[in-house]
N, C-alpha and C positions, 0 to 999 in steps of 0.2 A: 631360448628366445625364438619366437615364431618367424618363419621365413617371410621376408618382405614381399609384398605384392609386386609383380613385375612392372606394372605401369608406374607405381610409386618409385621403384628403383630407377627406371629409365628417366623419368622426369627429374629426379634428384640429381642423377649423374649429369644430365644436360645442363641444369642450372649451375652446378659446381663448375663445369667446364666453361660455360659462358661467363661466369663470374670470377674466373681464375685471377685475372689481372686486377680487377677492381677490389676484390676481397683481399688480395695480398697487400694492396696499397692501404686499405683500411686498417688491417692488422699491424702494418708497419707504423701507421700513425698512432695507434693505441699504445704500442710498445714504447714509442718515442715519448708520448705523453706521460706514461707511467714512470719512465726514467727521469723525465724532466720535472715531475711534480716535486716541489721542494719539501724537505722535512720542515715541519712547522717550527722546529727549534732553531732553524737557520734563517727564518724569515725576520725581517726588520721588526723590532719591538713596537714601533709605531703602527705597523700593519696589524700586528697581533692585538694591540690595545684596541684598535678600531673594531676588530672582529669579536672581541670578548666583552666589550663594554656593556652590551645589552643583556648578556647572559648572567644575570645577577646570581642565580642559584648555582650555576656551574662555573663561575669564574675561577675558583680555586683549582678545580680539576683541569680546566683548560690551560691555565697558567702552568700547572705542574707538568703538563704534556705526558706523552707515553700511552695515553688511552685513545681509542677510536672516537672520532667525532662524526656523527651521522648528519647529513644534510637532508632536510625535509623540503620537498618541492610540493606545494599545495595549490590546488585549484578551487579552494573554498569560495563559495558565495552562498547566500541564502535565497537567491532567486531561482536557482537550479536545484530541484528537490533532491537529486542524487548526491549533490555536493554539500547540501546543508549540514549533514552530520559531521563534516570535516572541521567545523568551527572549533570543537573542543579537542580535536585529535592531537595537535602539537603538545599541549601541556601533559597529556597522558603519555605520549610517546617519549617525552623527556624522562618521565619516571621509569618507563620500561627500559630505556637506555641505561639509566643509573643502576638498575638491577643487575646488569652484566658488566659494570665497570666502564661504561662509555658515557658520552654526552651526545646531545642532539640539539640542532638549531634549525630554525626555519631559514633555509637558504634563499628562498624566493617564492613568488606566487605567479601563477599564470592566469590569463583570462579563461573564462569557462562560459561560453554562450550556449543557449539551449535552442536547438532546432525546432523543438516543439513550440516555443514561444514565437519564433520568427517565421514559422511556416506561412507561406503566402504573402509575406511582407518583404519590403526591400532590404531589411536587415539580414535576410537569408543570403544575400549576395556577399556578405562578409564571412559566411560560415566556413567554407572550405579553406579559405586563406587564414582563418583563425588557427588552423593546424600549424601553418608556418610560424605564426606569431607565438604560439605556445612553444614550439620547438626553440625559437629564438629566446623566449623568456627563460626556458629551462637552461639554455646555454649561458645566459647572463647569470642565473642563480648559481650555477656550478663554476663560474669563472673565477671565483675567489680562492680556489685551491686550498680550502680549509677543511675538506671533507674526505673521509675514508670509505664512505658508502652512502647510498641514497635510498630513501623511501619516497616513492612517487604516489601522491594522493590524487587520483583521477579515475573517472569512470566513463564519461559520456562521449558523444560521437567523435569529435575531432581531438578530444583532449588526450585520450590514451595514445593514439598514434603520434600526436605532437610531443607528448612527454617522452615517448620512446625514441623518436627521431632525435630530439635534443640530447637525451641521456646517452645515446649511442656514440655521440661525438666525445663523450667522456667515458668510453667503454672500458677503461682500465679500472673503473670503480665497480664494485658490486651494486646491484640495484634490485629492489623488490617493489612491485606494485601493491598498493593497499586499497582495496575497494571498500565501500561502506555498505553495499548490499541493497536489494530491492525493497520498495515499500510493500506493505501487505496488499493482498489482492483486493480489488474493488468490485465494481459491478461486472457482470458477465461480459466477456468481450463481444459476443454476438449481439448483445443488447446495445452496446456502445456503437457497433457498426450499423445496426438497424436505425438508430436515431440519427447518425450522420447522414445516411442516405435519405431519410425522411426530410431532413433539413435541406439537403441538396435539391430535393423535389419541391420545396416550399410547403411541406405538409406540417412542419412544426416550426416554432419560432426560436429566437436566440435564447430565451429564458430556458426552454426545455433542453436545448443543446448544451448550454452551460451547466445545467444541473447534471446532465448525463456525463459530460466530460469531467466535472468535479467529482463525480462518483468513481471515476477511474483513476484520476490523478489527484490524490487526496492527502498525502502526507509525505514526510521526508523519506528519501530512498529513491532508487532508480525506478523509472517507469517499468511496468511489469510485462509489457509486450516484448517480443523478441525482435527488437530493432538493432540499430547500430551500437547503442550503449551496452546492451547485454551481450551482443556478439563480441564486443571488445573484451568483456570479462571471460567469455569462452576462450578466446584466443590467448589470453594471458595464462590460462590453465594449460592449454595445449602446448604453449612455448615454455612452460615451467617457470614463469616469472611471478607467480603468486605463491603464497603458502598453500599447499594442496587443499583443494575444496573450498577456497575462500570466496569464490565468485558470487554465490547466490544465498549467502547467509544474511538474514535481515539485520538492519541497524538496531542498536539498543539492546541486543541480546547478550547473554554471558558468553555464548560461543563466538559471536562477532568480536567481543573484546579479547577473548583468548587468542583468536587468529591475528588480530592487530598486534597484540603483545609479541606473538611469535615472529611476526614480520620484522619487528625491531631487533629482537634477540638474534634472529637468523642473519640479518644483514651485517651485524657485528661479527658473527661467527665466520662469515665467508669473506672477510676482508683480507687484505694483502699480508697483514701481520700475523695471521693465524695459520692453521695447518690445512685449511680447506678453501683455498682461494678460488672464488668463482666470479671473475669479472664479467660484466654484462656483455662485452664483446665476444667472449667465448660461449656464453649462453645462447646468444642470438646468432646462430650460424644457418647454413642452408637447410639443414634438417629441421631446425626449429621453425623456420619460415614455411617449409612444406607442411609441418604439423598444423600451423595456424590455418593454412588453406584447407587442409583436410577436415579440420574441425568445422570450419565455415560450411563446407559442403555437406558434411554428415548431419549437421543440425539445421540446415536451411537458413543460415544466418544472413546478415544484411548485405545487400549488393554494394553498399558503400565501400566494402572492403575489397572489391575489385580495383578500387583506387588506392585505398590505404595500404594494403599489403605490398604492392610494388614500391610505394613511397617509403615505408618502414624498412623494407629490404635494402633499398638503395642506400639508406643511411648507414647500413652495415656492409656496404660493398657487394650486395647480392642483387642479381638481376633476374626478375621473374615477370612473365607477361601473361596475357589472357589466353594464349594458346596453352601454356602450362596449366592454368587453372581449368581450362576446358578438358585437357587430357586427364587431369586428376579427377574431375567430375565424372568422367566416363567409368572410373574404377571405384569411386567411393559411394557406397549406398547411403540413402537418406534414413537415418536412424531415429530422428526426432521430428515431432510435429508440435510446434509451440506457436501460439497465436502471433501473427496472423495466418500461419500455415496450419494451425489446429485450434482446438477449443480452449485448452488450458494455457496459463501464462507461465512465467519463469519460476514462480513459487511452486506451482504444481509440477513443473519439470524437475526442480530440485528435490521435491518430496518423493518423486518417482524413481530417483536414482541419480539424476542430474549428470554433471560432468564426470563424476567418478565412473558411472555406468558406461557412458559414451566412450571414454578413454579406454576402459577395460575391453570393450567390444572391439574397438579399432586395433588395439594392440594384439588381441587374440587372433584377429583376422589378417594380421600383417599389413595393416593400413595406416600405421603411424610409426614414426621413428622413436623407439624406446630409448635408444642410446644417445640422448641429448644431455647436455650439462644443464641441470636445473638449479634453482635456488634452494631446493630441498636437500636432504642428505643423500639422495640417490638420483635415479633417472626418472623418466616419465612414468614408470611403474608406480611411483609414489602417489601419482595423481589418479590412480584407478581405484581409490578408496574414498570414503566419506568421513569428514571430521565430526567429532562429537566430544562430549565432556564426560569424564569418569572421575567422580569425587572432585569436581572442579578442575581437573587436569585435562589438557588437550590430548586427545587420542584420535587414531584413525582406524576405521573398521572396514572389513570387506563388505561388498555389496552383493546381496543375494538376489540377483535378477532384477528385471524391471518391475516397478511397483504399479505401473499403469501402461498396458500395451496399446492403448489408444494414443499414447504420447511418446513412449520409448519402446523400440523394438530391437532385437538382436541383429547383428550383421547377417546372420543366416536367414532371416525373414524380415527384411526391411520394408519400409513404406514404399520405397521406390528404388529401383536398381542402380540409379546414378544420383549424383549429388545435387542435381537440379539447377546448376548454373552453367549456362552454355554460351559459347561464342557464336554469334551470328555475323555474317560478313557477306559482302557483295559490292555492287556498284554504288551503294549508299554508305559504305565504310564498314567499320568493325564496331560491334556493340555487345553488351551483356544482356542475356535473357534469363531471368530466374523462373524456372518451371515448377518449383516445388509447391507453390500455392495456386498454380494455374491448372485447370482441368485439361487433360490430354487432348480432348477434342478442340481445344482453343489454341493449341500450339502452332497451328498454321492459320494465318489470317491473310487474305488477299482481297483488297478493296481499294476504291478511289481514296485519295488522301485529301485532307483539309490541312492547310499549312498556316501556322500561327507563329508569332514572334514572342508572345508572352503567355503565361498561364491564365492571366485575366481575360485575354481574348478568347481563350477556350471556354471558360466558365460563362462568359457573355453569350457565346454562340450556343452553348448548351441551354441557357435560360430562354433563348429565343426559339428553341426547337430546331435549330439548324443542323444538329448532329443526330437527329432521329433517323438513322440509316446505317447501313454497313459502312464503316469508315476507319481509315488509319489516320489518327490524329498526330500530326507532326508539329512538334514544338522546338523551334531552332533558335540559335543565338543564345543558348543557355550554357555554353561551355566555359571552361576556366578563363579564357582570354576575352570572351565577350562580356560576361557579367559575374564571373566568380563561381559559376556552376552551382546555382541554388538547387535545393531539393524541391521537387514538384509534387510533393505528397498531397497537396490540395486538389490535385486532379483525380485522385483515386475515387472519391465518392461519386462525382458526376459520371465518370467513365463506367463505374460499377453499375450505376442506374441504367445507363444505355445497354450494358451487357445483360442486365436482368430483364430488360424489355425485349430481349430476343435478338438484338443486333450483333453482328460480328464486328468487334471493336478491338483496336490495338493502339498502342502509343509508341511513337518513335521520337527520340529526343537526344540531343547532345547534353542535356542536363542530367541531374541525379534523381534517383528514387532510393528510399531506404529499405531496410528489412521489413518495413510495414507496407511495402508497395502493394501487396495483396493479390487479388484474383484476376486482374486484367493483364493480358499479355503485353509485354513492353520490351522494346529494344532501347536500352538506356546507355548513357555515357558514350554516345556515338562519336567516333573519332575517324578521320579528322573532323573537328568541330566546324560549324557553319561559317564562323568568322574566319576570314582568310581564304575562303574558297572551297571549304568542304562541300561534298555533294548535296547535303541538305539545303544549302543555299541556292541550289538550282532547281529544286522541286517547285511545282505549281499546283494549285488546287485542281483536283480531278485526275492527276497522274495515278496510274495503278501502282500500288506498292504491295510487295509480298514479303511477309515476315514468317519464317518457319524455324521453330526450334528443333524440329526433327532432322532436317537436312542442313541446318545451320545457315540459312540464307537470309539476306537483307538486301532487297533489290527492287528496282523499278524497271518497267518496260519502256519508260519514256526516254527519248534521246536527249541526254543532258549536254551533249558536246557543243551545241551552238548557242546555249543560253548564257545570259549574263547573270552574275551573282546578285542575289537580293541584298539589300542594305539593312543592317541591323538598326534597332532603335538606338538613339544616341544619348539618352539621359543616363548618366552614371554619377550624378551628384546627389547630395543629401544623404542623411543617415550615415555619414562618415565614409561613403563609398569613394569619394574623391581621394581619400587618404590611401586607398588601396590600388591606385592606378598602376603603381610600380609592379605589384603582384600580378595584375591582369596582363600587363605588357610583357612580362617575362615568363609567364606560366607555360609549362610544357603540356603535352597531351595527356588525356585522362589515363591512357594505358600505362604511362610512366608514373602516374600519381598526381598529375595536375598541380605540381608544385613550382612556384617561382624560385623559392629559396634553393632547392636542390638543383634546379636547372642552372642558376647563376653560379652555384658552387662547383659545377662540373661533376656532380655525383651521379 
């Protein structure tokens, strides 16, 4: 096994030491839960009758007992393209379970909202907290104590983190994520981006924009750009929670079906009653969390995971922060350029070698922990290959180099020497800066700021020509406690237009941007957030702000000490936002994951 990179080793040791007490408490909980889980044969007959009544084809097997029963937690809906294929999964998965002498039941369902649909709308203010709701829904689904393992059906932005957080509280059970894969590639990504900017400038109308967008998002499957959803799939591979190579195989193919089938067979094989027990709590340890972070950095993945990784880790008793991510980024090279960081999408990425190639390169360079407990038969080395079919049988093959060096490069000759996610900090707080899609000459922006409280105020100012200058656009009161920390992706086209016009432009916000944030330099997730006295609440129009990814600074020359805090917009009703007041009131800071549920639980 290759010697581990020194930075990776040091960060791992630091996280293990920091998490010693909380991880110990978590593992004690899991052991207690495993010991307390009742044998179904000792459960009240009335309870069992309720649980088995709807399982018409499997009632006899369930009543007989002695065979594993797999819980399916699904996030199916047919509004979200990535989750539309899940509609028929349960009936097929029940057949796959019977093939290995087991049964399967849908334990429950979770909400699955689409950030792409709610972008720029007030519904986006529910998005981050939907992760808590999904975790709670998963907990409710698994609370019936009828299951010996779990298959988790989820792909997109908050859904995979929420499913994992919820399932980790039942960490005595084995669990395998089952993706459905990306939709086929649509129009060229550069063309999509061109039409968006033309629309932002008023040079094309809504009909042209809708036609362009529909040419990109056109059929069932995950969106093909490398945003949060596809970064989720990358992380599940890096953590060993998928069947190897399952992330980016398209829906409706024979290979996809073979991988789904294997996910059911395998979760049965790694149950407590067998000889290869692999509970989720043991799979998700400090090294697996580090691997998720390394994969994010090596592939230029979504900045949303600067929030999700700490939250998922906390659910397993593991403490990781942005300093850890920045330290890892200094050592992990950028091996992939996938749109919006490159021209090709995730289908092209997969065809060029995909996750198997990336994992192999990272392992050979000592930049990932191979010795993790995965849901496969071995360790992370199993994931350095690609799946295929041989006479309709699922097989894995070695990968012979990158199939496209404009998209995938070896660790010895990367696109960039570091992982492209940097911590910036100073008298304006701590924030995340993703450099992988930003030209190096724009890593430092120093200009007067314009301060806004909503993204709509920004687009209005842009339309009026008020931002045609060198400017740092500050959008505050967008943090978890202010309004649920919506994603501000709608700002990318107008800011991109200003940059293309030759202006020095940057964004500073306590809100979120996704992996699709693009080419404009941005300090995002700024903490402490403006609500409650964070320094962004003290800025005024015209204050000089300096953002620099090179030296890691986020600061103003203005004297903030004598200023009063600005007041946030007060409207938080409509579109169900009033129902989420509890989440806003109790949410913790972005660097800890922006979760109300974990904060209240004391995790």
